[in-house]
The first five atom37 places (N, CA, C, CB, O) and aatype in JSON, in Angstrom:
{
  "aatype": [12, 16, 13, 18, 15, 11, 10, 18, 4, 3, 6, 2, 9, 5, 11, 11, 11, 11, 11, 9, 9, 1, 11, 9, 1, 1, 2, 0, 7, 5, 10, 15, 19, 18, 19, 9, 0, 10, 15, 6, 7, 15, 3, 10, 13, 3, 9, 13, 8, 19, 7, 12, 10, 11, 5, 11, 18, 13, 14, 11, 6, 5, 10, 8, 9, 9, 7, 10, 0, 15, 15, 18, 6, 12, 0, 19, 11, 10, 0, 0, 1, 12, 19, 16, 3, 13, 13, 0, 19, 18, 7, 16, 17, 5, 13, 11, 6, 11, 10, 10, 19, 10, 6, 6, 0, 11, 17, 1, 15, 13],
  "atom_mask": [
    [1, 1, 1, 1, 1],
    [1, 1, 1, 1, 1],
    [1, 1, 1, 1, 1],
    [1, 1, 1, 1, 1],
    [1, 1, 1, 1, 1],
    [1, 1, 1, 1, 1],
    [1, 1, 1, 1, 1],
    [1, 1, 1, 1, 1],
    [1, 1, 1, 1, 1],
    [1, 1, 1, 1, 1],
    [1, 1, 1, 1, 1],
    [1, 1, 1, 1, 1],
    [1, 1, 1, 1, 1],
    [1, 1, 1, 1, 1],
    [1, 1, 1, 1, 1],
    [1, 1, 1, 1, 1],
    [1, 1, 1, 1, 1],
    [1, 1, 1, 1, 1],
    [1, 1, 1, 1, 1],
    [1, 1, 1, 1, 1],
    [1, 1, 1, 1, 1],
    [1, 1, 1, 1, 1],
    [1, 1, 1, 1, 1],
    [1, 1, 1, 1, 1],
    [1, 1, 1, 1, 1],
    [1, 1, 1, 1, 1],
    [1, 1, 1, 1, 1],
    [1, 1, 1, 1, 1],
    [1, 1, 1, 0, 1],
    [1, 1, 1, 1, 1],
    [1, 1, 1, 1, 1],
    [1, 1, 1, 1, 1],
    [1, 1, 1, 1, 1],
    [1, 1, 1, 1, 1],
    [1, 1, 1, 1, 1],
    [1, 1, 1, 1, 1],
    [1, 1, 1, 1, 1],
    [1, 1, 1, 1, 1],
    [1, 1, 1, 1, 1],
    [1, 1, 1, 1, 1],
    [1, 1, 1, 0, 1],
    [1, 1, 1, 1, 1],
    [1, 1, 1, 1, 1],
    [1, 1, 1, 1, 1],
    [1, 1, 1, 1, 1],
    [1, 1, 1, 1, 1],
    [1, 1, 1, 1, 1],
    [1, 1, 1, 1, 1],
    [1, 1, 1, 1, 1],
    [1, 1, 1, 1, 1],
    [1, 1, 1, 0, 1],
    [1, 1, 1, 1, 1],
    [1, 1, 1, 1, 1],
    [1, 1, 1, 1, 1],
    [1, 1, 1, 1, 1],
    [1, 1, 1, 1, 1],
    [1, 1, 1, 1, 1],
    [1, 1, 1, 1, 1],
    [1, 1, 1, 1, 1],
    [1, 1, 1, 1, 1],
    [1, 1, 1, 1, 1],
    [1, 1, 1, 1, 1],
    [1, 1, 1, 1, 1],
    [1, 1, 1, 1, 1],
    [1, 1, 1, 1, 1],
    [1, 1, 1, 1, 1],
    [1, 1, 1, 0, 1],
    [1, 1, 1, 1, 1],
    [1, 1, 1, 1, 1],
    [1, 1, 1, 1, 1],
    [1, 1, 1, 1, 1],
    [1, 1, 1, 1, 1],
    [1, 1, 1, 1, 1],
    [1, 1, 1, 1, 1],
    [1, 1, 1, 1, 1],
    [1, 1, 1, 1, 1],
    [1, 1, 1, 1, 1],
    [1, 1, 1, 1, 1],
    [1, 1, 1, 1, 1],
    [1, 1, 1, 1, 1],
    [1, 1, 1, 1, 1],
    [1, 1, 1, 1, 1],
    [1, 1, 1, 1, 1],
    [1, 1, 1, 1, 1],
    [1, 1, 1, 1, 1],
    [1, 1, 1, 1, 1],
    [1, 1, 1, 1, 1],
    [1, 1, 1, 1, 1],
    [1, 1, 1, 1, 1],
    [1, 1, 1, 1, 1],
    [1, 1, 1, 0, 1],
    [1, 1, 1, 1, 1],
    [1, 1, 1, 1, 1],
    [1, 1, 1, 1, 1],
    [1, 1, 1, 1, 1],
    [1, 1, 1, 1, 1],
    [1, 1, 1, 1, 1],
    [1, 1, 1, 1, 1],
    [1, 1, 1, 1, 1],
    [1, 1, 1, 1, 1],
    [1, 1, 1, 1, 1],
    [1, 1, 1, 1, 1],
    [1, 1, 1, 1, 1],
    [1, 1, 1, 1, 1],
    [1, 1, 1, 1, 1],
    [1, 1, 1, 1, 1],
    [1, 1, 1, 1, 1],
    [1, 1, 1, 1, 1],
    [1, 1, 1, 1, 1],
    [1, 1, 1, 1, 1]
  ],
  "atom_positions": [
    [[3.15, 5.03, 10.19], [3.02, 4.16, 8.96], [2.31, 2.72, 9.43], [4.61, 3.89, 8.25], [2.68, 2.01, 10.36]],
    [[1.35, 2.53, 8.67], [0.6, 1.25, 8.88], [0.71, 0.36, 7.53], [-1.0, 1.57, 9.27], [1.04, 0.87, 6.46]],
    [[0.43, -0.88, 7.67], [0.39, -1.91, 6.48], [-0.97, -2.65, 6.81], [1.82, -3.05, 6.42], [-1.35, -3.06, 7.9]],
    [[-1.55, -2.72, 5.68], [-2.84, -3.55, 5.55], [-2.57, -4.96, 5.87], [-3.45, -3.49, 4.11], [-1.53, -5.42, 5.4]],
    [[-3.33, -5.74, 6.6], [-2.94, -7.0, 7.03], [-3.06, -8.05, 5.94], [-3.71, -7.37, 8.2], [-2.5, -9.14, 5.99]],
    [[-3.81, -7.64, 4.98], [-4.17, -8.5, 3.73], [-3.32, -7.66, 2.6], [-6.01, -8.59, 3.38], [-3.86, -7.35, 1.55]],
    [[-2.15, -7.37, 2.85], [-1.23, -6.56, 2.03], [-1.25, -7.07, 0.39], [0.32, -6.72, 2.73], [-0.97, -8.25, 0.16]],
    [[-1.51, -6.35, -0.49], [-1.44, -6.81, -1.93], [-0.09, -6.74, -2.44], [-2.32, -5.99, -2.83], [0.57, -5.7, -2.4]],
    [[0.36, -7.86, -2.94], [1.87, -7.57, -3.5], [1.75, -8.51, -4.88], [3.33, -8.15, -2.26], [0.95, -9.43, -5.03]],
    [[2.7, -8.05, -5.8], [2.82, -9.05, -6.9], [3.73, -10.15, -6.75], [3.18, -8.43, -8.05], [4.31, -10.27, -5.67]],
    [[3.95, -10.98, -7.68], [4.54, -12.19, -7.4], [6.18, -12.18, -6.94], [4.32, -13.0, -8.66], [6.71, -13.0, -6.18]],
    [[6.79, -11.11, -7.57], [8.14, -10.84, -7.19], [8.22, -10.25, -5.68], [8.76, -9.83, -8.23], [9.17, -10.55, -4.97]],
    [[7.32, -9.52, -5.28], [7.44, -8.99, -3.91], [7.06, -9.92, -2.94], [6.67, -7.82, -3.71], [7.61, -9.89, -1.84]],
    [[5.96, -10.98, -3.27], [5.44, -11.82, -2.37], [6.53, -12.62, -1.56], [4.54, -12.68, -3.07], [6.5, -12.8, -0.35]],
    [[7.49, -13.07, -2.44], [8.69, -14.07, -1.93], [9.42, -13.34, -0.79], [9.86, -14.45, -3.19], [9.91, -13.9, 0.19]],
    [[9.42, -12.03, -1.03], [10.56, -11.27, 0.02], [9.75, -10.08, 0.76], [12.05, -10.48, -0.93], [10.23, -8.99, 1.07]],
    [[8.42, -10.52, 0.99], [7.46, -9.4, 1.6], [7.84, -9.02, 3.06], [5.9, -9.93, 1.63], [7.83, -7.82, 3.31]],
    [[8.13, -9.78, 3.92], [8.63, -9.44, 5.29], [9.93, -8.62, 5.28], [8.88, -10.74, 6.08], [10.08, -7.67, 6.05]],
    [[10.84, -9.0, 4.4], [12.26, -8.4, 4.16], [11.96, -6.88, 3.6], [13.2, -9.38, 2.96], [12.51, -5.89, 4.08]],
    [[11.14, -6.85, 2.67], [10.76, -5.49, 2.26], [10.27, -4.64, 3.04], [9.99, -5.46, 1.4], [10.72, -3.49, 3.04]],
    [[9.21, -5.03, 3.9], [8.58, -4.19, 5.01], [9.58, -3.78, 5.9], [7.51, -4.9, 5.8], [9.61, -2.62, 6.29]],
    [[10.53, -4.71, 6.33], [11.32, -4.27, 7.33], [12.51, -3.21, 7.0], [11.83, -5.42, 7.89], [13.06, -2.45, 7.8]],
    [[12.76, -3.39, 5.45], [13.73, -2.44, 5.03], [12.92, -0.85, 4.87], [14.43, -3.05, 3.53], [13.47, 0.24, 5.03]],
    [[11.63, -1.06, 4.55], [10.9, 0.32, 4.41], [10.84, 0.89, 5.96], [9.22, 0.14, 3.68], [11.23, 2.05, 6.16]],
    [[10.44, 0.22, 6.9], [10.57, 0.61, 8.25], [11.84, 1.26, 8.53], [10.41, -0.5, 9.1], [11.83, 2.31, 9.17]],
    [[13.03, 0.71, 8.09], [14.44, 1.11, 8.58], [14.83, 2.2, 7.68], [15.54, -0.1, 8.53], [15.89, 2.77, 7.94]],
    [[14.15, 2.57, 6.68], [14.54, 3.68, 5.65], [15.7, 3.09, 4.7], [15.11, 5.09, 6.46], [16.42, 3.92, 4.15]],
    [[15.92, 1.81, 4.47], [16.9, 1.38, 3.76], [16.39, 1.46, 2.09], [17.27, -0.08, 4.35], [15.25, 1.22, 1.68]],
    [[17.42, 1.82, 1.37], [17.3, 1.97, -0.03], [16.88, 0.68, -0.77], [0.0, 0.0, 0.0], [17.42, -0.38, -0.45]],
    [[15.93, 0.71, -1.74], [15.37, -0.44, -2.56], [15.17, 0.23, -3.76], [14.04, -1.16, -2.03], [14.57, 1.29, -3.9]],
    [[15.81, -0.57, -4.77], [15.67, -0.01, -6.09], [14.32, -0.24, -6.92], [16.78, -0.54, -6.84], [13.96, 0.62, -7.72]],
    [[13.59, -1.39, -6.73], [12.53, -1.54, -7.54], [11.27, -1.94, -6.81], [12.85, -2.45, -8.53], [10.7, -3.0, -7.05]],
    [[10.89, -1.11, -5.95], [9.59, -1.44, -5.22], [8.82, -0.13, -5.21], [9.84, -2.02, -3.67], [9.39, 0.96, -5.08]],
    [[7.55, -0.26, -5.35], [6.53, 0.69, -5.57], [5.58, 0.41, -4.29], [5.8, 0.49, -7.08], [5.25, -0.69, -3.85]],
    [[5.24, 1.65, -3.84], [4.13, 1.59, -2.72], [2.56, 1.96, -3.15], [4.56, 2.66, -1.55], [2.37, 2.97, -3.83]],
    [[1.61, 1.25, -2.79], [0.45, 1.79, -3.06], [-0.15, 2.11, -1.58], [-0.4, 0.83, -3.99], [-0.13, 1.28, -0.68]],
    [[-0.64, 3.3, -1.46], [-1.07, 3.8, -0.19], [-2.51, 4.49, -0.41], [0.04, 4.83, 0.4], [-2.83, 4.99, -1.48]],
    [[-3.28, 4.46, 0.64], [-4.38, 5.37, 0.58], [-4.16, 6.68, 0.61], [-5.18, 5.17, 1.49], [-3.5, 7.14, 1.54]],
    [[-4.66, 7.48, -0.37], [-4.61, 8.93, -0.4], [-5.07, 9.65, 0.44], [-5.06, 9.38, -1.28], [-6.21, 9.36, 0.81]],
    [[-4.43, 10.8, 1.03], [-4.9, 11.8, 1.84], [-5.98, 12.61, 1.21], [-3.85, 12.61, 2.24], [-6.91, 13.0, 1.92]],
    [[-5.95, 12.85, 0.15], [-6.73, 13.75, -0.8], [-7.86, 12.9, -1.35], [0.0, 0.0, 0.0], [-7.97, 11.75, -0.94]],
    [[-8.77, 13.41, -2.3], [-9.92, 12.96, -2.97], [-9.71, 11.62, -3.8], [-10.39, 14.06, -3.86], [-10.66, 10.86, -4.02]],
    [[-8.37, 11.36, -4.28], [-8.09, 10.28, -4.95], [-8.19, 8.86, -4.13], [-6.81, 10.54, -5.49], [-8.32, 8.94, -2.91]],
    [[-8.13, 7.78, -4.63], [-8.38, 6.51, -3.91], [-6.87, 6.26, -3.56], [-9.2, 5.23, -4.84], [-6.63, 6.19, -2.36]],
    [[-5.93, 6.14, -4.31], [-4.51, 5.76, -4.28], [-3.54, 6.8, -4.35], [-4.22, 4.91, -5.31], [-3.78, 7.84, -4.97]],
    [[-2.38, 6.58, -3.71], [-1.06, 7.22, -4.28], [-0.08, 6.15, -4.82], [-0.28, 8.06, -3.12], [0.13, 5.17, -4.1]],
    [[0.42, 6.21, -5.8], [1.28, 5.31, -6.06], [2.73, 6.01, -6.18], [0.82, 4.57, -7.27], [2.89, 7.05, -6.82]],
    [[3.65, 5.43, -5.58], [5.02, 6.07, -5.52], [6.13, 5.12, -5.23], [5.06, 7.14, -4.46], [5.97, 4.06, -4.63]],
    [[7.46, 5.62, -5.78], [8.65, 4.71, -5.5], [8.89, 4.78, -3.94], [10.04, 5.21, -6.37], [8.63, 5.75, -3.23]],
    [[9.36, 3.69, -3.58], [9.8, 3.65, -1.88], [10.76, 4.59, -1.7], [10.47, 2.21, -1.28], [10.87, 4.99, -0.54]],
    [[11.67, 5.18, -2.72], [12.56, 6.13, -2.32], [12.12, 7.34, -1.67], [0.0, 0.0, 0.0], [12.78, 8.0, -0.87]],
    [[10.7, 7.62, -2.16], [10.12, 8.72, -1.6], [10.0, 8.94, -0.2], [9.03, 8.8, -2.04], [9.99, 10.06, 0.31]],
    [[9.89, 7.78, 0.48], [9.81, 7.37, 2.01], [11.15, 8.13, 2.66], [9.87, 5.48, 2.25], [10.97, 8.72, 3.73]],
    [[12.39, 8.16, 2.11], [13.47, 8.44, 2.43], [13.63, 10.08, 2.87], [14.22, 7.95, 1.36], [14.33, 10.59, 3.75]],
    [[12.72, 10.67, 1.91], [12.79, 12.07, 2.09], [12.35, 12.54, 3.62], [11.87, 12.71, 1.0], [11.42, 12.04, 4.25]],
    [[13.17, 13.53, 4.05], [12.97, 14.12, 5.55], [11.42, 14.65, 5.83], [14.05, 15.49, 5.77], [10.92, 14.55, 6.95]],
    [[10.81, 15.13, 4.84], [9.52, 15.83, 5.02], [8.35, 15.06, 4.47], [9.57, 17.19, 4.37], [7.29, 15.64, 4.28]],
    [[8.47, 13.95, 4.23], [7.55, 12.93, 3.47], [6.64, 12.65, 4.85], [8.46, 11.35, 2.69], [7.12, 12.3, 5.93]],
    [[5.32, 12.87, 4.57], [4.28, 12.66, 5.92], [3.98, 11.08, 6.0], [2.62, 13.58, 5.72], [3.07, 10.51, 5.39]],
    [[4.95, 10.48, 6.9], [4.78, 8.97, 6.99], [4.01, 8.56, 8.03], [6.0, 8.29, 7.12], [3.52, 7.43, 7.93]],
    [[3.76, 9.29, 9.12], [2.85, 9.0, 10.17], [1.52, 8.46, 9.91], [2.68, 10.08, 10.84], [1.11, 7.5, 10.56]],
    [[0.71, 9.12, 8.87], [-0.53, 8.97, 8.45], [-0.68, 8.03, 7.38], [-1.01, 10.12, 8.13], [-1.74, 7.84, 6.79]],
    [[0.45, 7.42, 7.15], [0.49, 6.57, 5.79], [-0.12, 5.22, 5.94], [1.97, 6.33, 5.29], [0.31, 4.52, 6.85]],
    [[-1.05, 4.77, 5.18], [-1.88, 3.54, 5.32], [-1.3, 2.8, 3.97], [-3.7, 3.85, 5.35], [-1.78, 3.25, 2.92]],
    [[-0.39, 1.82, 3.84], [-0.04, 1.07, 2.86], [-0.72, -0.13, 2.46], [1.04, 0.83, 3.05], [-0.79, -1.02, 3.31]],
    [[-1.23, -0.32, 1.35], [-2.16, -1.38, 1.15], [-1.63, -2.27, -0.09], [-3.62, -0.77, 0.89], [-2.32, -3.22, -0.45]],
    [[-0.5, -1.98, -0.7], [0.0, -2.82, -1.51], [1.58, -2.52, -1.86], [0.0, 0.0, 0.0], [2.02, -1.39, -1.63]],
    [[2.36, -3.48, -2.39], [3.66, -3.26, -2.88], [3.65, -3.94, -4.04], [4.75, -3.64, -2.02], [2.94, -4.93, -4.24]],
    [[4.68, -3.29, -5.09], [4.74, -3.93, -6.49], [6.26, -3.64, -6.82], [3.6, -3.23, -7.68], [6.99, -2.82, -6.27]],
    [[6.58, -4.53, -7.89], [7.88, -4.45, -8.32], [8.05, -3.32, -9.56], [8.3, -5.9, -8.75], [9.18, -2.99, -9.91]],
    [[7.04, -2.86, -10.09], [7.01, -1.85, -10.97], [5.88, -1.05, -10.9], [7.14, -2.29, -12.16], [4.86, -1.35, -10.27]],
    [[6.07, 0.08, -11.58], [4.79, 1.01, -11.7], [3.71, 0.52, -12.32], [5.02, 2.18, -12.37], [2.58, 0.73, -11.9]],
    [[3.98, -0.2, -13.46], [2.87, -0.86, -14.14], [2.16, -1.92, -13.42], [3.3, -1.39, -15.34], [0.95, -2.06, -13.57]],
    [[2.86, -2.7, -12.64], [2.31, -3.67, -11.79], [1.51, -3.12, -10.63], [3.34, -4.5, -11.31], [0.53, -3.66, -10.13]],
    [[2.11, -1.85, -10.23], [1.3, -1.21, -8.99], [-0.12, -0.72, -9.6], [2.18, 0.2, -8.24], [-1.14, -0.86, -8.93]],
    [[-0.14, -0.2, -10.74], [-1.38, 0.16, -11.36], [-2.23, -1.04, -11.55], [-1.16, 0.85, -12.65], [-3.43, -0.8, -11.37]],
    [[-1.92, -2.37, -11.89], [-2.69, -3.52, -12.09], [-3.17, -3.95, -10.56], [-1.78, -4.69, -12.89], [-4.31, -4.4, -10.38]],
    [[-2.4, -3.8, -9.66], [-2.69, -4.18, -8.31], [-3.9, -3.34, -7.91], [-1.46, -3.96, -7.35], [-4.92, -3.88, -7.49]],
    [[-3.78, -2.07, -8.03], [-4.59, -0.92, -7.58], [-6.06, -1.46, -8.33], [-3.89, 0.75, -8.15], [-7.09, -1.69, -7.7]],
    [[-5.93, -1.57, -9.66], [-7.36, -2.05, -10.07], [-7.99, -3.23, -9.72], [-7.45, -2.14, -11.31], [-9.22, -3.34, -9.78]],
    [[-7.16, -4.21, -9.31], [-7.59, -5.5, -8.51], [-8.11, -5.19, -7.28], [-6.49, -6.47, -8.25], [-9.19, -5.68, -6.93]],
    [[-7.39, -4.33, -6.47], [-7.91, -4.04, -5.18], [-9.34, -3.53, -5.35], [-7.01, -3.04, -4.45], [-10.22, -4.07, -4.67]],
    [[-9.66, -2.46, -6.25], [-10.93, -2.11, -6.31], [-12.16, -3.07, -6.7], [-10.88, -1.14, -7.1], [-13.23, -2.99, -6.11]],
    [[-11.95, -3.85, -7.58], [-12.67, -4.81, -7.99], [-12.89, -5.89, -6.82], [-12.04, -5.31, -9.2], [-14.02, -6.21, -6.45]],
    [[-11.83, -6.39, -6.31], [-12.14, -7.34, -5.18], [-12.71, -6.71, -4.1], [-11.0, -8.03, -4.7], [-13.33, -7.48, -3.36]],
    [[-12.68, -5.23, -3.69], [-13.49, -4.6, -2.76], [-14.78, -4.61, -3.14], [-13.11, -3.35, -2.49], [-15.58, -5.0, -2.3]],
    [[-15.28, -4.22, -4.42], [-16.52, -4.09, -4.9], [-17.15, -5.68, -4.72], [-16.45, -3.46, -6.46], [-18.27, -5.87, -4.23]],
    [[-16.41, -6.61, -5.1], [-17.14, -7.86, -5.13], [-17.44, -8.21, -3.55], [-16.24, -9.05, -5.93], [-18.44, -8.9, -3.31]],
    [[-16.72, -7.82, -2.62], [-16.97, -8.09, -1.5], [-18.1, -7.3, -0.58], [-15.85, -8.08, -1.07], [-18.9, -7.85, 0.17]],
    [[-17.96, -5.93, -0.81], [-18.81, -5.03, -0.12], [-20.0, -4.3, -0.94], [-17.93, -4.02, 0.45], [-20.85, -3.6, -0.39]],
    [[-19.96, -4.58, -2.41], [-20.78, -4.1, -3.24], [-20.73, -2.52, -3.39], [0.0, 0.0, 0.0], [-21.72, -2.03, -3.94]],
    [[-19.79, -1.69, -3.02], [-19.78, -0.43, -2.9], [-18.51, 0.09, -3.75], [-19.81, -0.08, -1.44], [-17.52, -0.63, -3.77]],
    [[-18.49, 1.14, -4.34], [-17.25, 1.85, -4.79], [-16.54, 2.76, -3.56], [-17.67, 2.83, -6.07], [-15.4, 3.17, -3.77]],
    [[-17.04, 3.01, -2.58], [-16.57, 3.96, -1.35], [-15.48, 3.08, -0.72], [-17.88, 4.36, -0.15], [-15.62, 2.52, 0.37]],
    [[-14.3, 2.99, -1.53], [-13.13, 2.21, -1.05], [-12.64, 2.67, 0.08], [-12.1, 2.15, -1.93], [-12.56, 1.99, 1.1]],
    [[-12.26, 3.91, -0.01], [-11.22, 4.43, 0.99], [-11.97, 4.58, 2.33], [-10.55, 5.89, 0.53], [-11.32, 4.45, 3.37]],
    [[-13.46, 4.88, 2.38], [-14.01, 5.14, 3.45], [-14.4, 3.99, 4.22], [-14.92, 5.9, 3.21], [-14.3, 3.96, 5.45]],
    [[-14.92, 2.92, 3.43], [-14.94, 1.69, 4.1], [-13.98, 0.8, 4.59], [-15.47, 1.09, 3.51], [-14.13, -0.01, 5.5]],
    [[-12.84, 1.05, 3.83], [-11.52, 0.35, 4.29], [-11.14, 0.75, 5.49], [-10.38, 0.55, 3.45], [-10.86, -0.05, 6.37]],
    [[-11.08, 2.06, 5.65], [-10.58, 2.74, 7.0], [-11.37, 2.46, 8.2], [-10.56, 4.24, 6.89], [-10.92, 2.35, 9.34]],
    [[-12.75, 2.34, 7.8], [-13.67, 1.97, 9.1], [-14.09, 0.6, 9.36], [-14.95, 2.67, 9.06], [-14.16, 0.17, 10.52]],
    [[-14.37, -0.1, 8.37], [-14.64, -1.53, 8.53], [-13.48, -2.36, 8.8], [-15.26, -2.04, 7.37], [-13.59, -3.29, 9.61]],
    [[-12.39, -2.11, 8.2], [-11.16, -2.88, 8.46], [-10.3, -2.43, 9.43], [-10.42, -2.99, 7.38], [-9.16, -2.89, 9.39]],
    [[-10.57, -1.65, 10.29], [-9.68, -0.73, 11.06], [-8.92, -1.81, 11.97], [-10.57, 0.5, 11.98], [-7.8, -1.42, 12.29]],
    [[-9.2, -2.9, 12.38], [-8.57, -4.05, 13.19], [-7.56, -4.56, 12.2], [-9.66, -5.27, 13.69], [-6.52, -5.01, 12.68]],
    [[-7.72, -4.57, 10.85], [-6.7, -5.36, 10.04], [-5.47, -4.43, 9.72], [-7.38, -5.92, 8.64], [-4.7, -4.84, 8.85]],
    [[-5.22, -3.38, 10.24], [-4.14, -2.57, 10.07], [-3.0, -2.98, 11.06], [-4.57, -1.15, 10.22], [-3.33, -3.13, 12.23]],
    [[-1.85, -3.15, 10.74], [-0.59, -3.63, 11.61], [0.53, -2.65, 11.26], [-0.07, -5.26, 11.26], [0.66, -2.12, 10.15]],
    [[1.31, -2.47, 12.31], [2.43, -1.76, 12.34], [3.55, -2.55, 11.9], [2.62, -1.23, 13.59], [4.54, -1.95, 11.48]],
    [[3.53, -3.9, 11.94], [4.61, -4.78, 11.79], [5.77, -4.49, 12.64], [5.01, -4.82, 10.46], [6.77, -5.2, 12.59]]
  ]
}
């Protein structure tokens, strides 16, 4: 599991970002945290509650987390902001491919 170095977070998460990341790494329970990760399939993102990571068979090894949010609605807003920010910088909608290749050095394991 890796985290994007420019991790997108809403206001509530930003205040406690390091603590939340530490809890995610240690499989500690959290009530109101949603993860935005790059999708393994054809979609751009997967948005899910952090509790999904506690499941034994959840594939965590290849997970690239690019955002954390305090609610599902905020996660959707952050995902939209990510795409528009990315388009403004790179001028393309090929978000996932460019992010993994061009930004490879910016992924951290914390």
